[in-house]
C-alpha atoms as an extended CHARMM CRD file, in Angstrom:
* protein
*
       234  EXT
         1         1  MET       CA              6.6180000000       42.8520000000      124.0340000000  PROA      1               0.0000000000
         2         2  SER       CA              8.0920000000       44.6300000000      121.1150000000  PROA      2               0.0000000000
         3         3  THR       CA              6.6830000000       46.7300000000      118.4760000000  PROA      3               0.0000000000
         4         4  ASP       CA              9.6190000000       47.2860000000      116.1570000000  PROA      4               0.0000000000
         5         5  THR       CA             12.4580000000       44.9610000000      115.9290000000  PROA      5               0.0000000000
         6         6  PRO       CA             12.3790000000       41.0580000000      116.2800000000  PROA      6               0.0000000000
         7         7  SER       CA             13.8180000000       39.4930000000      119.3170000000  PROA      7               0.0000000000
         8         8  GLY       CA             15.8320000000       36.7890000000      117.7810000000  PROA      8               0.0000000000
         9         9  GLY       CA             19.1650000000       38.3210000000      119.0300000000  PROA      9               0.0000000000
        10        10  PRO       CA             22.1200000000       39.2470000000      116.9200000000  PROA      10              0.0000000000
        11        11  GLY       CA             23.2470000000       36.3450000000      114.4750000000  PROA      11              0.0000000000
        12        12  GLY       CA             20.2550000000       34.0820000000      116.0070000000  PROA      12              0.0000000000
        13        13  PRO       CA             17.0210000000       33.0670000000      114.3440000000  PROA      13              0.0000000000
        14        14  ARG       CA             14.3930000000       35.7220000000      113.8360000000  PROA      14              0.0000000000
        15        15  ALA       CA             11.5260000000       35.4750000000      116.4460000000  PROA      15              0.0000000000
        16        16  THR       CA              7.9690000000       34.7180000000      115.3580000000  PROA      16              0.0000000000
        17        17  ARG       CA              6.0770000000       38.0350000000      115.4280000000  PROA      17              0.0000000000
        18        18  VAL       CA              2.6900000000       37.4860000000      116.9010000000  PROA      18              0.0000000000
        19        19  LEU       CA             -0.2900000000       39.9430000000      116.8500000000  PROA      19              0.0000000000
        20        20  VAL       CA             -2.9590000000       39.0490000000      119.6560000000  PROA      20              0.0000000000
        21        21  VAL       CA             -6.7140000000       40.0450000000      119.0330000000  PROA      21              0.0000000000
        22        22  ASP       CA             -9.3530000000       39.7530000000      121.4330000000  PROA      22              0.0000000000
        23        23  ASP       CA            -12.0650000000       42.1720000000      122.6930000000  PROA      23              0.0000000000
        24        24  GLN       CA            -11.3640000000       41.1840000000      126.4050000000  PROA      24              0.0000000000
        25        25  ALA       CA             -8.3860000000       43.0810000000      127.7740000000  PROA      25              0.0000000000
        26        26  ILE       CA             -7.7070000000       40.4750000000      130.4860000000  PROA      26              0.0000000000
        27        27  VAL       CA             -7.9270000000       37.5920000000      127.9670000000  PROA      27              0.0000000000
        28        28  ARG       CA             -5.6900000000       39.4880000000      125.5510000000  PROA      28              0.0000000000
        29        29  ALA       CA             -3.2250000000       40.2580000000      128.2460000000  PROA      29              0.0000000000
        30        30  GLY       CA             -3.1400000000       36.6600000000      129.3670000000  PROA      30              0.0000000000
        31        31  PHE       CA             -2.5470000000       35.2450000000      125.8080000000  PROA      31              0.0000000000
        32        32  ALA       CA              0.2820000000       37.8210000000      125.3550000000  PROA      32              0.0000000000
        33        33  ALA       CA              2.0000000000       37.1730000000      128.5350000000  PROA      33              0.0000000000
        34        34  VAL       CA              2.0790000000       33.3390000000      127.8310000000  PROA      34              0.0000000000
        35        35  VAL       CA              3.4310000000       34.0280000000      124.1710000000  PROA      35              0.0000000000
        36        36  ASP       CA              5.9640000000       36.7200000000      125.0270000000  PROA      36              0.0000000000
        37        37  ALA       CA              7.5840000000       34.5820000000      127.5500000000  PROA      37              0.0000000000
        38        38  GLU       CA              8.8710000000       32.2370000000      124.9870000000  PROA      38              0.0000000000
        39        39  PRO       CA             12.3120000000       33.3440000000      123.3950000000  PROA      39              0.0000000000
        40        40  ASP       CA             11.3370000000       32.2420000000      119.9290000000  PROA      40              0.0000000000
        41        41  LEU       CA              8.0380000000       34.1640000000      119.9680000000  PROA      41              0.0000000000
        42        42  ASP       CA              7.6690000000       38.0220000000      120.1220000000  PROA      42              0.0000000000
        43        43  VAL       CA              4.2730000000       39.6410000000      120.7800000000  PROA      43              0.0000000000
        44        44  VAL       CA              4.4390000000       42.8580000000      118.7560000000  PROA      44              0.0000000000
        45        45  GLY       CA              0.9980000000       44.1300000000      119.2540000000  PROA      45              0.0000000000
        46        46  GLU       CA             -2.3580000000       43.6600000000      120.7600000000  PROA      46              0.0000000000
        47        47  ALA       CA             -5.7790000000       44.7360000000      119.2040000000  PROA      47              0.0000000000
        48        48  GLY       CA             -9.3900000000       44.8540000000      120.6960000000  PROA      48              0.0000000000
        49        49  ASP       CA            -11.2940000000       44.3500000000      117.5100000000  PROA      49              0.0000000000
        50        50  GLY       CA            -11.0330000000       43.3560000000      113.8930000000  PROA      50              0.0000000000
        51        51  ALA       CA            -10.4380000000       46.8260000000      112.4170000000  PROA      51              0.0000000000
        52        52  GLU       CA             -7.7610000000       47.5020000000      114.9270000000  PROA      52              0.0000000000
        53        53  ALA       CA             -6.0770000000       44.1110000000      114.1020000000  PROA      53              0.0000000000
        54        54  VAL       CA             -6.0970000000       44.8920000000      110.3080000000  PROA      54              0.0000000000
        55        55  ARG       CA             -4.4810000000       48.2760000000      110.8610000000  PROA      55              0.0000000000
        56        56  LEU       CA             -1.9180000000       46.8630000000      113.1490000000  PROA      56              0.0000000000
        57        57  ALA       CA             -1.0930000000       44.0130000000      110.8110000000  PROA      57              0.0000000000
        58        58  ALA       CA             -0.2930000000       46.4770000000      107.9970000000  PROA      58              0.0000000000
        59        59  GLU       CA              1.9200000000       48.4780000000      110.4300000000  PROA      59              0.0000000000
        60        60  LEU       CA              3.6100000000       45.7200000000      112.4050000000  PROA      60              0.0000000000
        61        61  ARG       CA              3.8370000000       42.8880000000      109.8640000000  PROA      61              0.0000000000
        62        62  PRO       CA              3.1490000000       40.0940000000      112.2940000000  PROA      62              0.0000000000
        63        63  ASP       CA              3.9170000000       36.4290000000      111.2110000000  PROA      63              0.0000000000
        64        64  VAL       CA              0.9680000000       35.0350000000      113.0190000000  PROA      64              0.0000000000
        65        65  VAL       CA             -2.2810000000       36.6880000000      114.2530000000  PROA      65              0.0000000000
        66        66  LEU       CA             -4.2970000000       35.0940000000      117.1750000000  PROA      66              0.0000000000
        67        67  MET       CA             -7.7140000000       36.1270000000      115.9780000000  PROA      67              0.0000000000
        68        68  ASP       CA            -10.7970000000       36.0650000000      118.2120000000  PROA      68              0.0000000000
        69        69  ILE       CA            -13.9330000000       35.5330000000      116.2540000000  PROA      69              0.0000000000
        70        70  ARG       CA            -16.7070000000       37.3490000000      118.3010000000  PROA      70              0.0000000000
        71        71  MET       CA            -15.9060000000       41.0740000000      118.7350000000  PROA      71              0.0000000000
        72        72  PRO       CA            -17.7340000000       44.3280000000      118.5370000000  PROA      72              0.0000000000
        73        73  GLY       CA            -17.7000000000       46.2490000000      115.3510000000  PROA      73              0.0000000000
        74        74  MET       CA            -15.6400000000       44.3330000000      112.7730000000  PROA      74              0.0000000000
        75        75  ASP       CA            -15.4230000000       40.6930000000      113.8890000000  PROA      75              0.0000000000
        76        76  GLY       CA            -12.5720000000       38.2160000000      113.3320000000  PROA      76              0.0000000000
        77        77  LEU       CA            -14.1710000000       36.6400000000      110.1950000000  PROA      77              0.0000000000
        78        78  THR       CA            -14.2760000000       39.8400000000      108.4190000000  PROA      78              0.0000000000
        79        79  ALA       CA            -10.7540000000       40.7440000000      109.6060000000  PROA      79              0.0000000000
        80        80  THR       CA             -9.5180000000       37.4680000000      108.3410000000  PROA      80              0.0000000000
        81        81  ARG       CA            -10.8030000000       37.8920000000      104.9800000000  PROA      81              0.0000000000
        82        82  LEU       CA             -9.3400000000       41.3700000000      104.7970000000  PROA      82              0.0000000000
        83        83  LEU       CA             -5.9990000000       40.1550000000      105.9920000000  PROA      83              0.0000000000
        84        84  MET       CA             -5.8100000000       37.3140000000      103.4460000000  PROA      84              0.0000000000
        85        85  GLY       CA             -6.7690000000       39.7330000000      100.6540000000  PROA      85              0.0000000000
        86        86  GLY       CA             -4.1950000000       42.3430000000      101.7560000000  PROA      86              0.0000000000
        87        87  PRO       CA             -0.6480000000       42.9060000000      100.5190000000  PROA      87              0.0000000000
        88        88  GLU       CA              2.2290000000       40.4240000000      100.9790000000  PROA      88              0.0000000000
        89        89  PRO       CA              3.3230000000       38.9610000000      103.1690000000  PROA      89              0.0000000000
        90        90  VAL       CA              0.0630000000       37.8630000000      104.3720000000  PROA      90              0.0000000000
        91        91  PRO       CA              0.2400000000       36.5820000000      107.9960000000  PROA      91              0.0000000000
        92        92  ARG       CA             -1.0620000000       33.2910000000      109.2620000000  PROA      92              0.0000000000
        93        93  VAL       CA             -4.3330000000       33.5230000000      111.1600000000  PROA      93              0.0000000000
        94        94  LEU       CA             -4.9190000000       31.2120000000      114.1210000000  PROA      94              0.0000000000
        95        95  VAL       CA             -8.3740000000       31.4910000000      115.1310000000  PROA      95              0.0000000000
        96        96  LEU       CA             -9.2880000000       31.4370000000      118.9760000000  PROA      96              0.0000000000
        97        97  THR       CA            -12.8570000000       30.3450000000      119.7480000000  PROA      97              0.0000000000
        98        98  THR       CA            -15.1760000000       29.1450000000      122.2990000000  PROA      98              0.0000000000
        99        99  PHE       CA            -16.3870000000       26.5060000000      119.7220000000  PROA      99              0.0000000000
       100       100  ASP       CA            -19.6220000000       25.6050000000      121.3210000000  PROA      100             0.0000000000
       101       101  GLN       CA            -20.9340000000       29.1290000000      120.5090000000  PROA      101             0.0000000000
       102       102  ASP       CA            -18.9870000000       29.7820000000      117.2290000000  PROA      102             0.0000000000
       103       103  ALA       CA            -20.6440000000       27.5140000000      114.7820000000  PROA      103             0.0000000000
       104       104  TYR       CA            -19.3630000000       29.5600000000      111.9530000000  PROA      104             0.0000000000
       105       105  VAL       CA            -15.6970000000       28.8580000000      112.6330000000  PROA      105             0.0000000000
       106       106  HSD       CA            -15.5270000000       26.9360000000      109.3060000000  PROA      106             0.0000000000
       107       107  ASP       CA            -16.2680000000       30.2760000000      107.6220000000  PROA      107             0.0000000000
       108       108  ALA       CA            -13.0370000000       31.5900000000      109.1130000000  PROA      108             0.0000000000
       109       109  LEU       CA            -11.0560000000       28.6790000000      107.7030000000  PROA      109             0.0000000000
       110       110  ARG       CA            -12.7340000000       29.0970000000      104.3200000000  PROA      110             0.0000000000
       111       111  ALA       CA            -11.7680000000       32.8280000000      104.6060000000  PROA      111             0.0000000000
       112       112  GLY       CA             -8.0130000000       31.9270000000      104.8980000000  PROA      112             0.0000000000
       113       113  ALA       CA             -7.1320000000       30.9190000000      108.5550000000  PROA      113             0.0000000000
       114       114  SER       CA             -4.6350000000       28.3130000000      109.0400000000  PROA      114             0.0000000000
       115       115  GLY       CA             -6.4390000000       26.7300000000      112.1040000000  PROA      115             0.0000000000
       116       116  PHE       CA             -8.0920000000       27.2290000000      115.4300000000  PROA      116             0.0000000000
       117       117  LEU       CA             -7.8050000000       26.5360000000      118.9520000000  PROA      117             0.0000000000
       118       118  LEU       CA            -10.3010000000       26.6260000000      121.8380000000  PROA      118             0.0000000000
       119       119  LYS       CA             -9.7960000000       29.4560000000      124.1050000000  PROA      119             0.0000000000
       120       120  ASP       CA             -9.4380000000       27.0920000000      126.9950000000  PROA      120             0.0000000000
       121       121  ALA       CA             -6.4940000000       25.3710000000      125.4250000000  PROA      121             0.0000000000
       122       122  LEU       CA             -3.4610000000       24.5550000000      127.6630000000  PROA      122             0.0000000000
       123       123  PRO       CA             -0.6780000000       27.0620000000      127.3740000000  PROA      123             0.0000000000
       124       124  GLN       CA              1.6120000000       24.3670000000      125.6340000000  PROA      124             0.0000000000
       125       125  ASP       CA             -1.0380000000       23.9470000000      122.9470000000  PROA      125             0.0000000000
       126       126  LEU       CA             -1.4330000000       27.5400000000      122.4300000000  PROA      126             0.0000000000
       127       127  LEU       CA              2.2700000000       27.8750000000      121.8580000000  PROA      127             0.0000000000
       128       128  ALA       CA              2.6760000000       24.7720000000      119.7050000000  PROA      128             0.0000000000
       129       129  GLY       CA             -0.3280000000       26.1140000000      117.4920000000  PROA      129             0.0000000000
       130       130  ILE       CA              1.6170000000       29.2220000000      116.9050000000  PROA      130             0.0000000000
       131       131  ARG       CA              4.8290000000       27.3740000000      116.1430000000  PROA      131             0.0000000000
       132       132  VAL       CA              2.8990000000       24.9970000000      113.7770000000  PROA      132             0.0000000000
       133       133  VAL       CA              1.1730000000       27.7060000000      111.5820000000  PROA      133             0.0000000000
       134       134  ALA       CA              4.1830000000       29.7130000000      111.5240000000  PROA      134             0.0000000000
       135       135  SER       CA              6.0620000000       27.1160000000      109.8020000000  PROA      135             0.0000000000
       136       136  GLY       CA              3.6720000000       27.0350000000      107.1060000000  PROA      136             0.0000000000
       137       137  GLU       CA              1.5040000000       24.0060000000      108.4180000000  PROA      137             0.0000000000
       138       138  ALA       CA             -2.1430000000       24.0950000000      109.5170000000  PROA      138             0.0000000000
       139       139  MET       CA             -3.3670000000       23.5810000000      113.1230000000  PROA      139             0.0000000000
       140       140  LEU       CA             -6.0600000000       21.1350000000      113.0590000000  PROA      140             0.0000000000
       141       141  ALA       CA             -6.8480000000       19.4600000000      116.2990000000  PROA      141             0.0000000000
       142       142  PRO       CA             -8.4670000000       16.2000000000      115.4320000000  PROA      142             0.0000000000
       143       143  THR       CA            -11.2240000000       16.2480000000      118.2910000000  PROA      143             0.0000000000
       144       144  VAL       CA            -12.2990000000       19.7770000000      117.2350000000  PROA      144             0.0000000000
       145       145  THR       CA            -11.9240000000       19.0610000000      113.5010000000  PROA      145             0.0000000000
       146       146  ARG       CA            -14.5220000000       16.4380000000      113.6710000000  PROA      146             0.0000000000
       147       147  ARG       CA            -17.0060000000       18.8810000000      115.3630000000  PROA      147             0.0000000000
       148       148  LEU       CA            -16.1560000000       21.4140000000      112.8200000000  PROA      148             0.0000000000
       149       149  ILE       CA            -16.7650000000       18.9470000000      110.0460000000  PROA      149             0.0000000000
       150       150  ASP       CA            -20.3130000000       18.1650000000      111.4230000000  PROA      150             0.0000000000
       151       151  THR       CA            -21.0390000000       21.8060000000      111.2010000000  PROA      151             0.0000000000
       152       152  PHE       CA            -20.5710000000       22.1900000000      107.5790000000  PROA      152             0.0000000000
       153       153  ALA       CA            -20.4190000000       18.8950000000      105.9100000000  PROA      153             0.0000000000
       154       154  ASP       CA            -24.2260000000       18.3460000000      105.6340000000  PROA      154             0.0000000000
       155       155  THR       CA            -24.6120000000       21.6410000000      103.6270000000  PROA      155             0.0000000000
       156       156  ALA       CA            -21.5930000000       20.9110000000      101.3450000000  PROA      156             0.0000000000
       157       157  PRO       CA            -22.1530000000       21.1900000000       97.5490000000  PROA      157             0.0000000000
       158       158  ALA       CA            -22.6890000000       18.0310000000       95.5820000000  PROA      158             0.0000000000
       159       159  PRO       CA            -19.5170000000       15.8130000000       95.2270000000  PROA      159             0.0000000000
       160       160  ASP       CA            -17.4170000000       16.9050000000       92.1630000000  PROA      160             0.0000000000
       161       161  PRO       CA            -14.9550000000       13.9210000000       91.5220000000  PROA      161             0.0000000000
       162       162  ALA       CA            -13.4170000000       15.8900000000       88.6380000000  PROA      162             0.0000000000
       163       163  LEU       CA            -11.7000000000       17.9500000000       91.0650000000  PROA      163             0.0000000000
       164       164  LEU       CA             -9.6170000000       14.9830000000       92.1230000000  PROA      164             0.0000000000
       165       165  GLU       CA             -8.7360000000       13.5630000000       88.8040000000  PROA      165             0.0000000000
       166       166  THR       CA             -5.2730000000       14.8650000000       88.9380000000  PROA      166             0.0000000000
       167       167  LEU       CA             -4.3030000000       12.8230000000       92.0050000000  PROA      167             0.0000000000
       168       168  THR       CA             -2.8980000000        9.5300000000       92.1890000000  PROA      168             0.0000000000
       169       169  PRO       CA             -4.8290000000        6.7560000000       94.0650000000  PROA      169             0.0000000000
       170       170  ARG       CA             -2.3470000000        7.1230000000       96.8720000000  PROA      170             0.0000000000
       171       171  GLU       CA             -2.6800000000       10.7620000000       96.9910000000  PROA      171             0.0000000000
       172       172  GLY       CA             -6.3030000000       10.5360000000       97.3170000000  PROA      172             0.0000000000
       173       173  GLU       CA             -5.8160000000        8.0120000000      100.3030000000  PROA      173             0.0000000000
       174       174  VAL       CA             -3.5870000000       10.6570000000      101.9690000000  PROA      174             0.0000000000
       175       175  LEU       CA             -5.9360000000       13.3810000000      101.3970000000  PROA      175             0.0000000000
       176       176  ALA       CA             -8.7860000000       11.4390000000      102.9560000000  PROA      176             0.0000000000
       177       177  LEU       CA             -6.5820000000       10.6410000000      106.0330000000  PROA      177             0.0000000000
       178       178  VAL       CA             -5.5550000000       14.3190000000      106.1460000000  PROA      178             0.0000000000
       179       179  ALA       CA             -9.5240000000       15.3710000000      106.2330000000  PROA      179             0.0000000000
       180       180  ALA       CA             -9.7380000000       12.9250000000      109.0590000000  PROA      180             0.0000000000
       181       181  GLY       CA             -7.3820000000       14.9260000000      111.1850000000  PROA      181             0.0000000000
       182       182  HSD       CA             -4.5600000000       12.4660000000      111.0910000000  PROA      182             0.0000000000
       183       183  THR       CA             -0.9030000000       13.6570000000      111.4810000000  PROA      183             0.0000000000
       184       184  ASN       CA              1.7410000000       12.6590000000      108.8840000000  PROA      184             0.0000000000
       185       185  ALA       CA              3.2450000000       10.2860000000      111.4070000000  PROA      185             0.0000000000
       186       186  GLU       CA             -0.2120000000        8.5720000000      111.7840000000  PROA      186             0.0000000000
       187       187  ILE       CA             -0.7530000000        8.4400000000      107.9690000000  PROA      187             0.0000000000
       188       188  ALA       CA              2.5990000000        6.8640000000      107.5010000000  PROA      188             0.0000000000
       189       189  GLU       CA              1.8620000000        4.1780000000      109.8940000000  PROA      189             0.0000000000
       190       190  ALA       CA             -1.6060000000        3.5230000000      108.3310000000  PROA      190             0.0000000000
       191       191  LEU       CA             -0.1250000000        3.1710000000      104.9740000000  PROA      191             0.0000000000
       192       192  GLY       CA              3.2140000000        1.4790000000      105.8630000000  PROA      192             0.0000000000
       193       193  VAL       CA              5.3030000000        4.3610000000      104.4310000000  PROA      193             0.0000000000
       194       194  THR       CA              7.6830000000        6.7890000000      105.8980000000  PROA      194             0.0000000000
       195       195  THR       CA              6.8740000000       10.2040000000      107.1630000000  PROA      195             0.0000000000
       196       196  GLY       CA              9.0500000000       11.7380000000      104.4660000000  PROA      196             0.0000000000
       197       197  THR       CA              6.9550000000        9.9890000000      101.7850000000  PROA      197             0.0000000000
       198       198  VAL       CA              3.7570000000       11.2510000000      103.3090000000  PROA      198             0.0000000000
       199       199  LYS       CA              4.9640000000       14.8490000000      103.3810000000  PROA      199             0.0000000000
       200       200  SER       CA              5.9240000000       14.3810000000       99.6530000000  PROA      200             0.0000000000
       201       201  HSD       CA              2.2960000000       13.1300000000       98.9020000000  PROA      201             0.0000000000
       202       202  VAL       CA              0.8850000000       16.0830000000      100.7120000000  PROA      202             0.0000000000
       203       203  ASN       CA              2.9260000000       18.5430000000       99.0830000000  PROA      203             0.0000000000
       204       204  ALA       CA              2.0520000000       16.9410000000       95.8940000000  PROA      204             0.0000000000
       205       205  LEU       CA             -1.6450000000       16.9890000000       96.1550000000  PROA      205             0.0000000000
       206       206  LEU       CA             -1.5790000000       20.6290000000       97.6850000000  PROA      206             0.0000000000
       207       207  GLY       CA              0.1520000000       21.7210000000       94.5310000000  PROA      207             0.0000000000
       208       208  LYS       CA             -2.1230000000       19.8890000000       92.0640000000  PROA      208             0.0000000000
       209       209  LEU       CA             -5.2010000000       21.0610000000       93.8020000000  PROA      209             0.0000000000
       210       210  ASP       CA             -3.7560000000       24.5730000000       94.1270000000  PROA      210             0.0000000000
       211       211  LEU       CA             -4.4500000000       24.5870000000       97.9560000000  PROA      211             0.0000000000
       212       212  ARG       CA             -2.4720000000       26.5590000000      100.5790000000  PROA      212             0.0000000000
       213       213  ASP       CA             -2.3870000000       24.0750000000      103.4920000000  PROA      213             0.0000000000
       214       214  ARG       CA             -4.1360000000       21.0350000000      105.1290000000  PROA      214             0.0000000000
       215       215  VAL       CA             -7.0720000000       23.2070000000      106.1950000000  PROA      215             0.0000000000
       216       216  GLN       CA             -8.0940000000       23.8840000000      102.6730000000  PROA      216             0.0000000000
       217       217  ALA       CA             -7.2500000000       20.2830000000      101.8140000000  PROA      217             0.0000000000
       218       218  THR       CA             -9.7510000000       19.2090000000      104.5510000000  PROA      218             0.0000000000
       219       219  ILE       CA            -12.5740000000       21.5460000000      103.5010000000  PROA      219             0.0000000000
       220       220  LEU       CA            -12.1520000000       20.3160000000       99.8450000000  PROA      220             0.0000000000
       221       221  ALA       CA            -12.2410000000       16.7190000000      100.8270000000  PROA      221             0.0000000000
       222       222  TYR       CA            -15.5300000000       17.1980000000      102.4850000000  PROA      222             0.0000000000
       223       223  ASP       CA            -16.8390000000       19.5200000000       99.7800000000  PROA      223             0.0000000000
       224       224  VAL       CA            -16.4370000000       17.0050000000       97.0190000000  PROA      224             0.0000000000
       225       225  GLY       CA            -17.5970000000       13.7970000000       99.0570000000  PROA      225             0.0000000000
       226       226  LEU       CA            -14.1430000000       12.0840000000       99.4600000000  PROA      226             0.0000000000
       227       227  ALA       CA            -14.5850000000       12.2500000000      103.2050000000  PROA      227             0.0000000000
       228       228  ARG       CA            -17.7630000000       12.1650000000      105.3540000000  PROA      228             0.0000000000
       229       229  PRO       CA            -18.5250000000       13.1500000000      108.7370000000  PROA      229             0.0000000000
       230       230  ARG       CA            -18.8410000000       10.5460000000      111.6730000000  PROA      230             0.0000000000
       231       231  ARG       CA            -22.2010000000       10.2020000000      113.2600000000  PROA      231             0.0000000000
       232       232  ALA       CA            -22.3350000000        9.2330000000      116.9360000000  PROA      232             0.0000000000
       233       233  ALA       CA            -24.1220000000        5.9410000000      117.4970000000  PROA      233             0.0000000000
       234       234  GLY       CA            -27.5910000000        5.8550000000      119.1220000000  PROA      234             0.0000000000
């Protein structure tokens, strides 16, 4: 673990700086050990609550913050809001949660988090999630995304189609598929286009709607009624 210089090596790519936040020391240490073992990832610090996370983020300038939600004192939701409203460069926040107990995870995404993972995720999924959000994308695991949608879609504001008037019909299709949790490759297959074309559509719709990433796009799609949660049969 480093608390000063990146570990990319002389002339090599800069390692992604990660701050691990969890109130349980053994959990925090476990995440840190998994992450720090990767040559392209560098754990620069650990925090036991939201207030410490905000302080260390200002001091250490991590690229990604692994943020627990439920913590004594300042929780992860409040800390995420403070980080998103802080000085540039703003870190990407990847929420760690036991989703069955954290029905308000969507609030963290609205506050600016770039995605979420279950705490029992496999190590490779944790590492992949860090790399995804560090690259500027959003971490939206489809199976968990649908549960997230069920949490807040029923209380979403009345649809406002005017928000989507700047989009082309194809961009609207892409937005709906993004909201369903599909990857660019899956969207490309569904629409019969290349992944590069899908990426261009995603970038265009994010720009037109003034959205940061696919997380915000998903939330907007459900808010305005473009997408609806699936209900189990029976």
